[in-house]
C-alpha positions as CSV (number, residue, x, y, z in Angstrom):
1,M,0.0,0.0,0.0
2,S,1.4,3.3,-1.0
3,R,1.9,6.2,1.3
4,T,-0.8,8.2,-0.5
5,V,-3.4,5.5,0.1
6,V,-2.5,5.4,3.8
7,V,-2.9,9.1,4.1
8,L,-6.2,9.0,2.3
9,A,-7.4,6.3,4.6
10,V,-6.4,8.2,7.7
11,L,-8.2,11.3,6.3
12,V,-11.3,9.3,5.6
13,L,-11.3,7.9,9.1
14,A,-10.7,11.3,10.6
15,V,-13.6,12.8,8.6
16,A,-15.8,9.9,9.6
17,G,-14.8,10.4,13.3
18,A,-15.6,14.1,13.1
19,V,-18.9,13.4,11.5
20,A,-19.7,10.8,14.1
21,G,-18.7,13.3,16.8
22,L,-20.9,16.0,15.4
23,F,-23.7,13.5,15.2
24,V,-23.2,12.7,18.9
25,I,-23.1,16.4,19.8
26,L,-26.2,17.1,17.8
27,N,-28.1,14.2,19.5
28,R,-27.0,15.5,23.0
29,A,-27.7,19.2,22.3
30,E,-30.8,20.5,24.0
31,G,-32.9,23.5,23.3
32,P,-33.1,26.5,25.6
33,A,-34.5,26.1,29.1
34,I,-37.8,28.0,29.5
35,E,-39.6,28.8,32.7
36,L,-43.1,30.5,32.3
37,V,-43.3,32.4,35.5
38,R,-46.6,34.2,34.9
39,P,-49.5,33.6,34.1
40,T,-49.9,30.0,35.2
41,D,-53.7,29.7,35.7
42,L,-55.7,32.9,35.4
43,V,-55.6,36.0,33.2
44,G,-57.6,39.1,34.2
45,R,-58.4,42.4,32.5
46,S,-54.8,43.3,33.2
47,A,-52.1,40.6,33.5
48,V,-48.4,40.1,33.5
49,F,-46.4,37.9,31.2
50,E,-43.0,36.8,32.7
51,A,-40.6,34.1,31.5
52,T,-37.0,33.2,31.8
53,V,-34.9,31.6,29.0
54,E,-31.5,30.0,29.6
55,A,-29.0,29.0,26.9
56,P,-25.2,29.0,26.8
57,R,-24.0,32.6,26.6
58,S,-27.7,33.5,26.1
59,E,-27.2,32.9,22.3
60,L,-30.7,32.7,20.8
61,T,-31.7,32.9,17.1
62,A,-35.5,33.1,17.9
63,L,-37.7,33.9,20.9
64,E,-41.5,34.3,20.7
65,A,-44.3,34.4,23.2
66,V,-48.0,34.4,22.3
67,I,-51.4,34.0,23.8
68,E,-53.7,31.7,21.7
69,Q,-57.4,31.6,21.7
70,D,-60.0,30.1,19.3
71,G,-57.3,29.3,16.8
72,A,-55.7,32.7,16.7
73,A,-52.3,33.7,18.2
74,Y,-51.8,37.2,19.7
75,P,-48.1,38.3,20.2
76,L,-46.7,39.0,23.7
77,F,-43.1,39.2,22.7
78,S,-40.6,38.5,20.0
79,F,-37.1,39.7,19.0
80,G,-38.7,41.4,16.0
81,D,-41.6,42.9,18.0
82,P,-40.6,43.4,21.7
83,A,-43.6,45.6,22.2
84,A,-43.7,47.0,25.8
85,A,-41.7,44.2,27.2
86,D,-38.7,44.6,29.5
87,M,-35.9,42.1,28.6
88,R,-33.0,41.9,31.2
89,Q,-29.8,39.9,31.3
90,E,-29.8,38.1,34.7
91,G,-26.5,36.2,34.2
92,P,-24.2,35.0,31.4
93,D,-26.8,32.3,30.4
94,R,-30.2,33.7,31.4
95,I,-32.6,36.5,30.3
96,R,-35.9,37.5,31.8
97,I,-38.8,38.9,29.8
98,N,-41.6,40.9,31.6
99,R,-44.5,42.8,30.3
100,T,-48.1,43.8,31.1
101,F,-50.9,43.1,28.7
102,D,-54.5,44.2,29.0
103,R,-57.7,45.0,27.2
104,E,-56.1,48.0,25.5
105,S,-53.1,46.1,24.1
106,H,-55.0,42.8,23.4
107,P,-58.7,43.8,22.7
108,E,-59.3,40.5,20.8
109,I,-59.0,38.3,23.9
110,R,-62.3,37.1,25.3
111,A,-63.4,35.4,28.5
112,G,-62.8,31.7,28.5
113,T,-59.9,29.3,28.0
114,A,-56.6,30.3,26.3
115,T,-53.0,29.1,26.0
116,V,-49.8,31.0,26.6
117,R,-47.0,29.6,24.5
118,V,-43.3,30.5,24.6
119,S,-40.8,29.2,22.0
120,A,-37.0,29.7,21.8
121,T,-34.3,28.5,19.5
122,R,-30.5,28.4,20.0
123,P,-27.6,27.6,17.6
124,V,-25.6,24.4,18.2
125,V,-22.4,23.0,16.8
126,F,-20.9,26.4,15.8
127,G,-24.1,27.4,14.1
128,L,-24.4,24.4,11.9
129,S,-27.7,23.4,13.4
130,E,-30.4,24.7,15.8
131,R,-32.4,23.3,18.8
132,S,-35.8,24.6,19.9
133,T,-37.9,24.4,23.0
134,T,-41.6,25.2,23.5
135,V,-43.5,25.6,26.8
136,A,-47.2,26.1,26.9
137,V,-49.8,26.5,29.7
138,D,-53.5,26.6,29.6
139,V,-55.1,29.6,31.4
140,E,-58.6,30.9,32.1
141,V,-59.4,34.5,31.0
142,R,-61.6,36.4,33.4
143,L,-62.7,39.8,32.4
144,Q,-65.6,40.6,34.8
145,P,-64.5,42.7,37.8
146,P,-65.7,41.7,41.3
147,R,-69.1,42.9,42.4
148,L,-69.6,44.8,45.7
149,A,-72.8,45.7,47.5
150,V,-73.3,47.3,50.9
151,A,-75.6,45.5,53.3
152,S,-75.4,47.9,56.3
153,T,-76.5,51.5,56.8
154,F,-75.5,54.6,59.0
155,H,-71.7,54.5,59.0
156,Y,-70.3,57.2,61.4
157,V,-66.6,57.4,62.0
158,N,-64.8,59.7,64.4
159,H,-61.4,61.1,63.6
160,G,-59.1,58.6,65.3
161,G,-61.9,56.1,65.7
162,S,-63.3,52.9,64.3
163,E,-66.4,51.8,62.3
164,A,-67.8,48.7,60.8
165,V,-69.5,47.9,57.4
166,V,-71.3,44.8,56.3
167,Y,-71.2,44.0,52.5
168,T,-71.3,41.3,49.9
169,V,-68.5,40.5,47.4
170,S,-68.6,38.2,44.4
171,P,-66.8,36.0,43.6
172,S,-66.6,35.0,47.2
173,D,-62.9,34.1,47.0
174,S,-62.0,37.8,46.2
175,E,-59.8,39.7,48.6
176,S,-61.9,42.7,49.8
177,G,-62.3,45.2,52.5
178,V,-62.3,49.0,53.1
179,R,-59.6,51.3,51.7
180,V,-59.1,54.5,53.7
181,G,-56.6,56.6,51.8
182,D,-53.6,54.3,51.3
183,R,-54.5,52.0,54.2
184,L,-56.4,48.7,53.8
185,Y,-58.7,47.0,56.3
186,P,-59.6,43.5,55.1
187,G,-63.1,42.1,55.3
188,Y,-63.8,38.7,56.9
189,P,-66.6,36.2,56.4
190,A,-69.7,37.0,58.5
191,A,-70.7,33.4,58.8
192,G,-71.4,32.7,62.5
193,L,-72.2,36.4,63.1
194,V,-75.2,36.8,60.9
195,E,-78.0,34.3,60.7
196,A,-78.2,32.5,57.4
197,A,-75.3,34.5,56.0
198,G,-74.3,33.7,52.5
199,D,-70.7,32.7,51.5
200,N,-70.1,36.2,50.1
201,L,-71.2,38.2,53.1
202,R,-68.3,40.1,54.8
203,L,-67.7,42.3,57.9
204,A,-64.9,44.8,57.9
205,F,-63.7,47.1,60.7
206,F,-62.0,50.2,59.5
207,A,-60.6,53.4,61.0
208,L,-60.0,57.0,60.1
209,D,-56.6,57.3,61.7
210,Y,-55.6,60.3,63.8
211,D,-52.8,61.2,61.4
212,Q,-55.1,61.1,58.3
213,D,-56.9,64.1,56.8
214,L,-60.6,64.3,57.9
215,N,-61.6,64.1,54.2
216,T,-59.4,61.1,53.3
217,P,-61.3,58.9,50.8
218,I,-63.1,55.9,52.2
219,E,-64.4,53.1,49.9
220,L,-64.9,49.3,49.6
221,Y,-62.4,47.5,47.4
222,A,-62.1,44.0,46.0
223,T,-59.5,42.1,43.9
224,D,-60.4,38.6,42.5
225,A,-58.0,35.7,41.9
226,A,-57.3,37.0,38.3
227,G,-56.3,40.4,39.5
228,N,-59.5,42.2,38.4
229,E,-60.2,45.1,40.7
230,A,-63.4,46.9,41.8
231,S,-64.4,49.6,44.2
232,A,-67.6,50.9,45.6
233,Q,-68.7,53.9,47.6
234,F,-70.9,53.6,50.7
235,D,-72.7,56.2,52.8
236,H,-70.7,57.5,55.8
237,R,-70.2,60.6,57.9
238,R,-67.0,61.8,59.5
239,F,-66.7,63.7,62.8
240,P,-63.7,65.8,63.8
241,R,-62.0,65.4,67.2
242,N,-59.7,67.8,69.0
243,F,-56.6,66.1,70.3
244,R,-55.0,67.5,73.4
245,R,-51.5,68.9,73.6
246,A,-49.1,68.4,76.5
247,R,-45.5,69.5,77.5
248,I,-43.4,67.0,79.3
249,N,-40.1,67.7,81.1
250,V,-37.4,65.1,80.7
251,S,-35.2,64.9,83.8
252,D,-31.7,63.5,84.2
253,G,-33.1,61.1,86.8
254,F,-35.7,59.8,84.3
255,L,-33.0,59.3,81.7
256,R,-30.7,57.4,84.1
257,R,-33.6,55.1,85.1
258,V,-35.2,54.2,81.7
259,V,-32.4,54.5,79.1
260,P,-29.9,51.8,80.3
261,S,-32.8,49.4,81.0
262,I,-34.2,49.7,77.5
263,V,-30.8,49.5,75.9
264,S,-30.0,46.3,77.8
265,Q,-33.2,44.6,76.7
266,A,-34.0,45.9,73.2
267,P,-32.3,43.9,70.5
268,E,-32.4,47.0,68.2
269,L,-30.0,48.7,70.6
270,A,-27.6,45.8,71.1
271,D,-24.6,47.8,69.8
272,E,-25.3,50.7,72.1
273,Q,-23.4,51.1,75.4
274,P,-24.3,54.3,77.3
275,D,-21.1,56.0,78.6
276,G,-23.1,57.4,81.5
277,T,-22.9,61.1,80.6
278,D,-26.2,63.1,80.5
279,E,-25.6,64.1,76.9
280,D,-25.2,60.4,75.8
281,L,-28.3,59.4,77.7
282,L,-30.3,62.2,76.1
283,D,-29.1,61.1,72.6
284,L,-30.1,57.5,73.2
285,Y,-33.4,58.6,74.7
286,L,-34.2,60.6,71.6
287,F,-33.4,57.6,69.4
288,I,-35.6,55.4,71.6
289,N,-38.4,57.9,71.6
290,G,-38.3,58.4,67.9
291,E,-36.7,55.6,65.8
292,L,-37.3,52.7,68.3
293,R,-40.9,53.9,68.6
294,R,-41.3,53.8,64.9
295,Q,-39.8,50.3,64.7
296,N,-42.2,49.1,67.4
297,R,-45.2,50.5,65.5
298,A,-44.0,48.7,62.3
299,T,-43.8,45.5,64.3
300,L,-47.4,46.0,65.5
301,I,-48.6,46.2,61.8
302,E,-46.7,43.0,61.0
303,L,-48.2,41.3,64.0
304,A,-51.7,42.1,62.9
305,A,-51.3,40.0,59.8
306,G,-51.7,36.9,62.0
307,T,-55.1,37.9,63.4
308,A,-57.8,35.3,63.6
309,P,-60.3,35.5,60.8
310,Q,-63.3,35.4,63.2
311,V,-64.5,37.5,66.1
312,L,-63.1,36.2,69.4
313,W,-64.5,39.0,71.7
314,D,-67.9,39.3,73.2
315,G,-69.6,42.6,74.2
316,A,-67.9,45.8,75.3
317,F,-64.3,45.9,76.3
318,R,-63.4,46.8,79.9
319,Q,-61.2,49.6,81.2
320,L,-58.8,48.9,84.0
321,A,-60.8,48.8,87.2
322,N,-60.7,51.9,89.5
323,S,-58.2,53.6,87.2
324,Q,-57.6,57.3,86.6
325,V,-56.9,58.5,83.1
326,E,-53.5,60.3,83.1
327,S,-53.1,60.7,79.3
328,G,-55.6,60.3,76.5
329,F,-55.5,58.9,72.9
330,A,-53.6,60.9,70.3
331,D,-52.3,63.5,72.8
332,H,-49.6,65.5,71.1
333,R,-46.5,65.7,73.4
334,T,-43.7,68.2,73.3
335,Y,-40.6,67.0,75.2
336,L,-38.4,69.6,77.1
337,Y,-34.9,69.1,78.5
338,E,-33.5,71.8,80.6
339,G,-36.2,74.1,79.2
340,D,-35.4,73.5,75.6
341,E,-37.7,71.6,73.2
342,V,-35.9,68.3,72.2
343,D,-38.7,66.1,70.6
344,Q,-42.3,65.8,69.6
345,Q,-44.4,62.6,69.6
346,V,-48.0,61.5,69.6
347,H,-49.3,59.3,72.5
348,L,-51.4,56.5,71.0
349,G,-53.2,55.0,73.9
350,F,-54.5,55.7,77.4
351,D,-52.3,55.9,80.4
352,L,-54.4,54.4,83.3
353,A,-53.2,54.6,86.9
354,S,-54.5,52.6,89.8
355,T,-52.3,51.3,92.5
356,A,-48.7,50.1,92.3
357,N,-48.4,46.5,90.9
358,A,-52.2,46.5,90.2
359,P,-53.5,43.3,88.5
360,I,-53.9,43.9,84.8
361,R,-56.7,41.9,83.3
362,A,-57.8,41.1,79.7
363,S,-60.3,43.7,78.5
364,N,-62.1,41.0,76.5
365,D,-61.8,37.4,75.2
366,G,-59.0,36.6,72.8
367,V,-55.6,34.9,72.2
368,V,-52.2,36.2,73.4
369,V,-50.0,36.9,70.4
370,R,-47.1,38.6,72.2
371,A,-45.9,38.5,75.8
372,D,-42.4,39.8,76.4
373,Y,-40.2,42.9,76.6
374,F,-41.1,45.2,73.6
375,G,-39.0,48.3,73.2
376,I,-40.7,51.5,74.4
377,Y,-43.6,49.5,75.8
378,G,-41.4,47.6,78.3
379,N,-43.0,44.3,79.5
380,C,-45.9,44.1,77.1
381,V,-48.9,41.7,76.4
382,I,-50.8,41.9,73.1
383,V,-54.1,40.0,72.8
384,D,-55.7,39.3,69.4
385,H,-59.5,39.6,69.4
386,G,-59.9,38.6,65.7
387,M,-60.7,40.3,62.4
388,G,-57.7,42.7,62.9
389,L,-58.7,43.9,66.4
390,Q,-56.1,43.7,69.1
391,S,-55.4,45.2,72.6
392,L,-52.1,46.1,74.1
393,Y,-51.0,46.3,77.7
394,A,-47.7,48.0,78.3
395,H,-45.2,48.9,81.1
396,L,-46.0,45.8,83.2
397,S,-43.8,44.8,86.1
398,S,-44.5,41.1,85.4
399,I,-46.3,39.0,82.8
400,A,-48.5,36.0,83.7
401,V,-49.4,34.6,80.2
402,S,-47.6,33.3,77.1
403,P,-48.1,33.6,73.4
404,G,-50.8,31.2,72.2
405,D,-52.8,31.3,75.5
406,G,-56.5,31.8,75.2
407,V,-57.8,34.4,77.7
408,E,-61.2,35.4,78.9
409,Q,-62.3,38.9,79.8
410,G,-61.1,39.6,83.3
411,Q,-58.3,37.0,83.3
412,Q,-55.1,38.4,84.8
413,L,-52.3,39.1,82.3
414,G,-49.7,40.5,84.7
415,L,-49.1,43.4,87.1
416,S,-48.7,47.1,86.3
417,G,-45.3,48.7,86.5
418,Q,-43.0,51.2,85.0
419,T,-40.9,49.3,82.4
420,G,-40.0,50.8,79.1
421,L,-40.6,54.6,78.6
422,A,-42.8,54.9,81.7
423,G,-42.4,57.8,84.1
424,G,-44.3,55.9,86.9
425,D,-46.3,52.9,87.7
426,H,-49.3,52.8,85.3
427,L,-50.9,50.8,82.4
428,H,-50.5,52.0,78.9
429,F,-53.6,50.5,77.2
430,A,-54.1,50.7,73.4
431,M,-56.7,49.3,71.0
432,L,-55.2,48.4,67.6
433,L,-57.0,47.9,64.3
434,N,-54.8,46.2,61.7
435,G,-51.8,47.2,63.9
436,R,-52.7,50.9,64.0
437,P,-53.9,52.5,67.2
438,V,-57.6,53.6,67.5
439,S,-59.5,55.3,70.3
440,P,-60.2,52.8,73.0
441,V,-63.2,54.8,74.3
442,E,-65.5,53.5,71.6
443,W,-64.7,49.9,72.4
444,W,-65.3,50.5,76.1
445,D,-68.8,51.7,75.3
446,P,-71.6,49.1,75.1
447,H,-73.9,51.5,73.3
448,W,-71.3,52.1,70.6
449,I,-70.8,48.3,70.2
450,E,-74.6,47.9,69.9
451,D,-75.1,50.7,67.4
452,R,-72.0,50.5,65.3
453,I,-71.6,46.7,65.1
454,L,-74.4,44.5,66.5
455,R,-77.3,46.4,64.9
456,K,-75.7,46.1,61.5
457,L,-75.1,42.3,61.9
458,R,-78.8,41.7,62.9
459,A,-80.0,43.8,60.0
460,A,-77.9,41.8,57.5
461,S,-79.5,38.5,58.5
462,G,-80.1,36.4,55.4
463,A,-78.0,38.6,53.1
464,G,-75.6,37.2,50.5
465,D,-75.9,34.2,48.2
């Protein structure tokens, strides 16, 4: 065999090997990886399309997303027509596409079933071939917004106070409630409170907070599972309230007593070590009275998210027995140190004084959701009464309950004291609605409970589906 023949044979074998290798690579090559993030089940009047596509070095020769219905395909995204989509590189191999589509951008879509389909193609083997992937999901298109109807009458809300409204919402699985400005108060099923209540009957407690304008808009809202939204007005009247103003002197003795104690027990101040000077104690006090107070109030709003979905209380709430009111709800306080104004805050509860180490009892039935040291409140117990309503007992010298304990009206929670930012032995009592303080006076009043809540529930008997 000549050398030429040998060389040709080797070349033939090499070409055959290369072809075989390319065949193996082609068989192993996969198309882009596609994840359809949204939508996955429902499409409303406005919806979001979101998907991720992964390929080596994000090399794609084609990418298209459509929504198909009744044999027609309506574009959501393509390289040639990105429309209003946002395409972002999330890494060397992955891109994310996001866009909103609605009745204006896709007027052809009708209520009923549809399919969202995403297809992508990438080059393989140095561009000699391509591999494609398609992902599809069937969705239901819902275009009808939720329906709201008010079932109660005569809604009167005091500035800083609470009110209740009974209403129906359809579909019954819609999220709904009352919107007061930018604050939401969820509605809860009225079953068990109203005789023969339908599945769509709701009760919502709401408030016009002390720090909101008296003319803040108040309306019902609803959002169904597809994201469709609705709102409805209901009759109501608002009544102004004058909040008192007070001037409080901050003494060095007070600072030496309260600041080191709070610093030693508040995790938010773990890095602070008072140096003992009056100036340092004042600086820490101002941080506690301002920033720590704000953090504590944010925690109260978070805690309200775990409220029971049913009413746990029964009848009017009780004020601390034989107590004297030292400070009222929403009193505006100006703090003075050595004659100079150093701070301003609003007192959001009632300071009730009785005797030293007085027994502190639950103002109504409920479940303990917090019982520990809590920043400006010192030793503190919070009781959940359901449907967003909670009561707070602060500055206790000792605590007699634990989170998760069910309590009855009059059951002892602890003893009064002067922990936290307390100038003397007393109970700081607050009523909270969705974590925001409201005037306790209303909830102490059996006539208010009857007129604003119980009357409406009786009148709504048989309402709903």
